[in-house]
N, C-alpha and C positions, 0 to 999 in steps of 0.2 A: 626610098626618097620621099620626103614629105611634100605637101602642096607648097608652092612658092607663096611668100607673103602677099597679101592682097594688093599692096601698093606697087609691087614690082619695081621698087626703087633701087638705085645703085648708089654707092658712096662716091662723092665728088673727089677729084684729085687735089682739092684744096684751093683751086683757082676759081671755081665756079660758085654759084650761089646754092645754098641748101635747098633741096627739092622736098617733095612730100615723102619723107622716109617712113619706115615702119613705126608703129606705136611702141616705143621702148619703155620698159619698166626696169629701173636700175635699183637693185637691192644690195645693201651692204651694211656692215655693223657700224662703221664710223661715218659720221656726217662729213668730216673733212675728206675722207677717201671718196665718198660719193660725189662731193663737189669737184674733186680733181678729175674723176672719170667723166663727170657730166661735161666739164669744159673740154676734155679731150675728145669726147664724142661730138660735141656741138661745134667746136672750133676747128679741130683737125680732120674729123670725118664728115663734117657737115650733116650731122644727123641729130634730130631733136629727141630729148628725153621727155616723155609725157608725164611720168610720175616716178617717184623714188621713195624708198622707205628702208627701215631696219627690218629685223627678222621677227619682231613680235607678231603673233597671230592676228591681232586686231589691225595692225598696220598693213600686213599682207592682204587681209580681207578687203580693206578699204582701197588699196592700190589695184587689186584685181577687178574691182568694179569698173575700171576704165577699159577693160578688155584689151590688155596689151597683146601685141603679136610677137614681140621679142622681149625676153626677160634676160637681163645681164646680171649674173650673180657674182659679186666680188667678195671672195672669202678665202683666206689662206688656210684656216683650220675649220673643217666642216664639223662643228660641234652639233649636238643634238638639235638645238633650235634652228640651225641652218638647214640640216637635213629635213626637219619637220616642215620648215617653210617651203622648201623646194617641192616636197611631196604634196603639200597643200596647193601650191600653184598648179601642179599637174592635175589634181582632182578638180579644181575650180575651172581650169581652162586647158583641156587636153591638147588643143591645137596650138597652144603657144610654143614657140621655139625657145629652148632654154640653153644659154651659153654661160659656162663658168669661167671666171677669170681668177686664177690662183697662182700662188708661188709654190704650192705643194706638188712635189713629184715623188716623194718617198711613199712606199707602199702603205704605211700606216696613215698617211694623209690622203691618199687616193681611195683607200678601201671604203670609207663611209659614203663616197659619191656613188659607189656601185649600187646603192639602194635607191637611187633616184633615176628618173628618166631624163637623160641629158641628150642634147643634140650637138653639143660642142663643149670643148674644154681646152682653154689655151693657158699656157704658162706665161707668167708676166715677163720672163726673160725674152720672149718673142717680140716684145715692143709693139709699136704702132702698126708696123707692117703686118704682123700676124693678126692683130685685132681687126684691121681693115679686111683682111682675107676672110676671117671668121664671120664677120657681120655680113659681108657679101654672100658668103655661102648660105647663111641663114635666110637671107632674102630670096635666094634661089630655091629654098626648100631642101638644101643639102646639109649634111653634117660636117663639122670641122673639129678635128682633135690635133693638138700638138703631137709631135713625134713621140711614140711610145706610150701615150696616155690611154688610147683605146685598148691596147693590149693589157696595160696595168689594171684597167677597170674590169676587163674580162677575167683576168687572173684573180682579182680580188673577189669577184662574185663566185668563183668556183673554188676558192682557197679552202683547204681543210684546216688552216691554222686556227688556233684557239681564239685569237682576237676577233676573227670573223663571226664567232659564236656569241660574243659579248653583246649585251643590249646597248643602246645608245648612251644611257646614263652610266653604265659600267665603263664604257669607253671614255666618257668624260672624267670619271674618277681615276682611271688608271694613271695618266700622267701626273696628276696632283700628288698621289701617294708615292709614285716612283721618284718624284723630285724631293720627297721628304716632308711634305705637308702633313700635319696631324689630321686624323680622321675628323675631328671636331671642326677644324678650320676648313677642311675640304667640304664638309657638309654645309657649312655656312656659305662658302663661295658658290656652291651649287643650289643654294636655297632649298635644301631638303633637311629632314630631321637626322639627328645622329643615328637613330635606330635604322632608318632607311639606308643611310650611308654604310652602316656596319653590314647590312644585308648585301648591298652591292659589293662590298669588299670581299665578303665570304664567297660570293658567287664567282667573282672574277679570279680569285686565287684558285678556286677549284677548276674553273674552265681552262685556265692557262697552265694548270699543273705545277704551280709554284707554291712554296710553303710560307714565305714571309716577305717582308718589305725588301730585304736584300736581293732575293731572287727576282722579285718583281722589278726592281730597278735594273738588274742585269738584263732581264727580258726586254724592258722598254728601251734600253740602250742598244741592244742587239737588233731590235726591230726599227731603230731610228725614230722611236716615238718621242724620246727626249735626247738631248745632247749629253755626251759623257761628262 
C-alpha cells in the first residue's frame, strides 16, 4: 500500500461542493476526449484537474512541473509514445499515483501496460461508479484494478509469447502490416525511414516465427491484435 495522497480528500456524492482534491494530471491523445473526462471529473466527481496534455515528451515534461499527485491516463491503445510517457512520469515523480482508463481488455492491448508502473486500471465499461471507486482508492494510497486486469498484467509480464519479446516500435508496426498496409506507408505513418521499418519487419517476423504477411495477419487475428 502506498502513502495516501497528501490532501486526504474524498469524492463528493455530487450534492456537495468540491473540496480540496488531489492535484490531478489528465493525459490523453485527443483534446476532445480530455475535455469530456475533465468535465466528468469536475462536474460528477467534484474533483479538479490541475493540468492536462497529450503524450508528447515536451508536453509531459511541462505538465510534471506542477507535481501532480494523481495521473489519469486515458488511452485505449498503449502505443509506444503512450508507454514512454507513462514511464517518463514515473521517473520524474515516483510518488505519483497512476490510473489508466482504457477500453482495452484483450491480452495484446493489456501487455504493453505491463512495462509500466501502474496503481490502477479501469475498463471504460465500468462507468462513473468504477471511476469514482478508483479515484477514492488512489486518494487512500490503495490500488484499484477492474476485474481480471491485474491477472492479465501479471500474465503479460511473465508471458513467453513472441509478442512480449517485440520492441515497442515492432509492436506498433505489427498491426499496420497485418491489416495490409504497405511497408512504405507504415514507415510514413510511424515517422521512420523505410530502411528502419524493413529492419523492424524482419525482426518481428523472426521473433514471432512467421514467414510472411499472410501468417502475420493470421497471428494478429488469433491474438486479437486486429479484427478478422
